[in-house]
C-alpha positions, 0 to 999 in steps of 0.5 A: 630251673632243673639241671638235666643230664644235657641241654640242647645247644641252639644257635642264634635264631637269626642265623637259623632264619637265614637258612630258612630264607634260603629254603623259602627262596628255593622251595626245596625242602627235602629229597636231597636238597642243597642244604643236605648236600652242603652239610654232607660235604662239610661233615666229611671235611670236618670229620676227615672221612671220605663220604657222609650219607645224612639220614633221618636218625641214628637208629635208621643209620644202623639199619641201613648199614646192615642192609648195605652190607647185606648182613644176615645171621648172627651179629656180635655186639655189646650189652652196654649201649642204648637200646637203639643198637640192639633194636636195629639188629632185631628190626633187620631180622638178625640175631644179636649175640652179646659178649662182655665189655672191658671194665676200663674202656666199657668197650666190647672185649675182643677176647670175648668176641673171639670165643663167640665167633661161629659158623653163623656169625656174619658181623661185629657191631661194636660201640664207641661208648661215651666216645672212648675207642674200641680196640679198632685194630684188633677187631679189624684183624679178627674180622679179616681172619673170619671174613666178618663185616664190622659196623661201628656205632659211633653215636658218641664219637663225633669229633673223636680221634685216635692217634690222629685218625677219626674213630669213624674211619674204621670198620666197613661202615660207621654210624652217627646220631645227630639227636638233639642230646648230642654234641653235634645235632640236627634236632633229629638225624644221623649219618653213615660213613662210607669209604668208597663211592660205590658204597656211598651210592648204594646207601643213597639209594637205600635211603631214597626208596631204592630208586633214581628217577624212573629208570632204576629201582631196588628195595629201599626205604625212606631214610632221608632227612630234610633241609630244615634239619640240615640247616640246624647242622650247618649252623652248629658245625662251625661252633663244634670246636668251641663247644668241645673246649667249653665242655672240656672246662666243665669236664675238668671241674668234675675231675677236680671236685671228684678226685679221690677214692670212692669213685671210678671216673673217666680216664680217656686213654693215650692218643685220644682226642676226646669230644667231652660228650659224657661224664660217667662216674662208677659208684662202689655199689648200686645203693650209693648210686641210688642215694646220690640220684635221690638227693640230686633229684631233691635239688632238681638235678637229673643225671641219667643211668647211661646205660641201664639195664644191660641189653642182654637182660631186656625182656625181648632178647635172649642173652648170655651172662655178661658179668662185667657189663651187668655190674657196671650198668648197675653202678654207672651214672652220667652227670649233667654236662653242658656248656651253661653249667656254672661252677657252683652247680658242678660243686653242688653235684659233686658234693652230693655224689661224694657224700653218697660214696 
């Protein structure tokens, strides 16, 4: 059986079927159904945030956030993220301006943000990479000084807290991905975290074709999600805390078997309540990484190069040099991490990784 970088957690089938029976009984399958409304309420409670707008995926969440804040022009962002981050910016006819990252947190470098701000800058779009927090206070101070909007891509940050406050409680808006690869998923899905009822209502209209009944219309798209996807989320949400604890045990195994020189391994900072979504390792050079990948592949073990290549080097963007991100992205490898991994499998992975160093 192959060992992939992650494995989608599925709840007991009979529990999901109970939600399906509710859907069949109501006949309400989409358009802000009762399960969607229930999921939004429970997510807000669990995450400790004011308002959750559930949408079709994490990419459309970023696009809707840009629309809701009426951002046009240049957006300062990171080159070290999944391609969806920059694609959402481009799709909304904005211009991504890439600045480099910190080599310890992999988050966007605030000093580089300062140097990149000009009269065309309208927003900052940082990413909590691997669930590690950006410099949220410094970014907020900088944004206020220059009258800029801040949208956090929190695709990896579900359940993460900094000094007792959810990472999703910073910026003007935060977005989430609930893709099947995530710690918490709804098969496909995402969300936008809003902080005022007015903004939550605006996002609801934007994702619902821009109209309410037949008496109010504005420009909008179809960013809604269905009762079937919400049902999966309602099955998983009560299990998230347990899933995090199980992943934490796997994380600790990796820490144990990979300790020693030759690798840079995760060091979540002080004050962080982590969700253990990813286990990235940084090799000394790309050759060692490729050797490890090849040997792992021979044993049907498939890690992923999250994130490669650097977004500023994609063929359809024009980005300036970001030497730290371009260096890290050539040497970083995310190892398999899911609750079914056995210790002997972790040992095998770690032995191959260690031998490649």
